[in-house]
N, C-alpha and C positions, 0 to 999 in steps of 0.2 A: 906701308901698305904692301900686301902681297903683289907679285908681278901680275897674276891673273886679274886681281881687282883693279890694278892701275891700268891695264890694257882696256878693260871694259869701261872704266871711267873715262879715259881719254877718247875712246870710240864714241861715247855718248856726247861728250863735250864737243867733239868735232862735228857730230851730226847736228847738234843744236846750232852751232855758230858758223861752220863752214858750209853746211849744206851738202858738201861732197862726202861727208861721213868718213873721211880718211882717218883711221885710227892711228894715232902716234904711238911709237914704240915706248915701252916702259923703260924707265931709267931708275938708278938707285937714288932715292930721295935724300935730301940733306936733313940732318937731325936739327930740330928746332926746340924752342922752349916748351916746358910742361909735358915733355914726353912726345911731342908732336913731330911731324915731318914737313919739310918745305920742298915743293917741286914746281916745275914750270916748263915753259917752252917758248921758242921764238920760231916764226915761220914766214916764208915769202911765198905768195900764191899768185898765179897769173890772173886770177879773178876771185873776188870774195863773193860767194853765193850763199844765201841763206834760204833754205827750203825751196831751192830751184830758181830763185830770183836773184839776179846780180845786183849787188849794192855798191859796186865800184865801177859802174859803166863799162864792164867787160875789160877793165884795166887791172894791173897788178896791185896787190895789197900786202901790207906788212902787219903781222899780228904777234901778240905776246901774251903770256899768261903767267900767273903766280898763285900757287895754292898752298894753304896751310891746313893741315889735318891733324887732329889730336884724338886719342882714345877717350871716349866718354865713360865706358865701363868695359870690363873684359870678363865675360862669362864663357866658359869652355864651348858652349853650344852656340853662342851669339855674340861675337865681337861687334862693338858699336863705336862709331867715331863721329865727330863733328868736323865740318870743313868750311872754309871760306876761300873764295877765289876772286881775283881781279883779272879781267880779260879785256884786251883792247885791240882794235883794228882800225886801220885807215879805211875810209869810205868815201864814196862820191856817187850817190844813187839818184840825185835829182837834178834836172837841168835848170831849175830856178831857185834852188836853196843852197846856201853856203855852209854845208856841213863837211867836216873832214875827219871826224873821230867818232867811233862807237866805243863806249866804255861800259862794260857789263860787270855787275856785282852778283856773285852767287854765294849762297849759304844753304846748308842743309845737314842732314844726318845720313850716315851710311851703315848698313847692316851687311856684314860679310858672313855668309852661310855656307855650310857644307865644305868646311876647310878652305874657304876663300873662293870656291868655284862659282858660287852665286853671289851677286851683289845687288842689293836693293838700295836705291838712292832716292830720298824724298827731300825736296827743297824748293827754293825760290830763286828766280833770276830777275834782276832789275836791269833793263836795257836803257842806257842813258846816252845822250848825244850832245856833249858840251859844245857850246858855240852856235848851235842851231837856233832858229827863231822859235821862241816859246809858243807863238800863236800856231805853229805847225803841229804842236802836240805829238812830237815823235816818240818821246819816252813812254815806256809801258812796263808792266810787271807780269811775270808768269809764275804759276805755281804748278807743281806736279811731281812726277817721279819717273824713274827708269828701273828696269829689272833685267839683269843679264845672267847668263849661265855659260860657263866654259866647259865644253865637253872634251877638251884637249885637241881634237881634230877640227873643232869649230866653236866659235863663240857667237851666241845668239843674244839679241837684246831688243827690248821694246821700250818705248817711252810715251807718256801722255802729258801734255802741257795745256794749262788753261790760263787765259788772261781775261780779267773782268773788264778791261778797256784797252783793246789792242792798239797797235801802231796807228798813228794819226787819228786817235779817238774813234776807231771803227767798231767799238762795242765788243761784246763777248766773242771769244775766239778759242778754238781748240786745235791742237796739233797732235797727231798720232803717227808713230813711225815704228817700223820693225827693221832690223838690220842684222847682218851677219858678217863675220870675219873668219877666213879660213887660212891658216898658215900653210905654206907650201914647203913643208919640211923635207919632202922627198926630192926637191931640187937642190942640189949641193953645188954651189959655185965656188964658194970660199968660206972659211970658218968665220969671217967677219961680215958675211953677206947673207941676208935672209929675205925671203919673199912672202907676201901674203896678199890675198885678194879679198875684197869686201864689196858689199852692196846693201842698198836699203830702199824702202818705199815708204813715203809719208803722205799724209793728207791734211791740208789746212782748211778750216772752215771759219768764216767771219760773219758776224751779225750784219754789219753794214758794208756790203761789198762795194757799193758806189763810192763811199768815202775812201775805202782802202784802194780802190782803182782796179782791183783784180777780182775775178769770181773765186768761189771755193775751188781749190786746186789740188791736184796730185803732183808729187815730184818723185823722181827716182834717180839713182846713181849706182854706178859700178866702177870699180877701180883696182889698181895694183899699187902696192907699196914695196919698194926695195929699201931695206935698211942696210947701209954700208958704213962700217966703222962708226956706229952711233948716230948717223944722220939718215933721216927718212926722205926718200925721193919718191914722189907719188904722181900718178896720172889718174884722173877721174872723169868719167863721162857722166854728164848731168843733163837732165831734161825734165820738162813738165808737160801737162796736157793743155796748157794755155796757148792759144794761137797767136801769131804775130800781131794781128789786128788789135787784140786785147792787151798786149804786153809790149807796147812800143812807145817810147817817149824821147823826144829830142834826137831821133835817129838811132837810138839804141834799142835793140831787141833783148830786153832783160831776161826773158824766159826761154830763149832758144836753146836747142841742144848744142852742147859744146864740150870741149875737153879742157880740164883745169889741171895745170901743173903746179906742184908744190915741193918745197924743201923745208924740212922741219928738224929742229934740234931740241930734244927734251933733256931736262936735267932733274 
């Protein structure tokens, strides 16, 4: 995959899973079978937040991903590929449930347009919680897509996700987000160090808010990534429009404004 396409894809994956929308740096993928490539990442975060809500009780989380992508067809004007991803994270979001792992499966098709500057991603995400009580009905599926464009000085992206039966069986749900990443190429510290800033705004709507426990909500984030010798060091400010009274459980303010620190290695 082209570097621009990989950066946009990692930005959207981070926006979906981390909530902090921190775009991991592109790395050279490993050659896989059938002409495909294998890529992945490992990360340590001070808080795992998805769409502005902490799912680790404001505590550190370990995450990892592995992606296989193979060309479906190659037409000069429209390169197309299929991909599959396994993504996992440690979690601890409930005071009365014994869950410790989120395991997500992703599959879809990618269209790389305008010499790789534009990336259209259409696919499915299955959120699974091995070991959690089945009666809690935590697992759910989302369908949708993302579109990004790299102008060189800025990468802009948007995504729309739909779930027919969202988390804890809370009914139809939509998530919409816009995000941008700006490389700070004019700041030269060292040949092996680069900086970029990023930000995003998203909106989550749920059919049965009472079951989900939160109202329809906005989330936003802004952050800085320093890539040094192939390792990403990030800090992200995350917040929502949900007040403490509506987003507090077991003494944890899951939606409060906070800074999230991360260290990520991509391969």
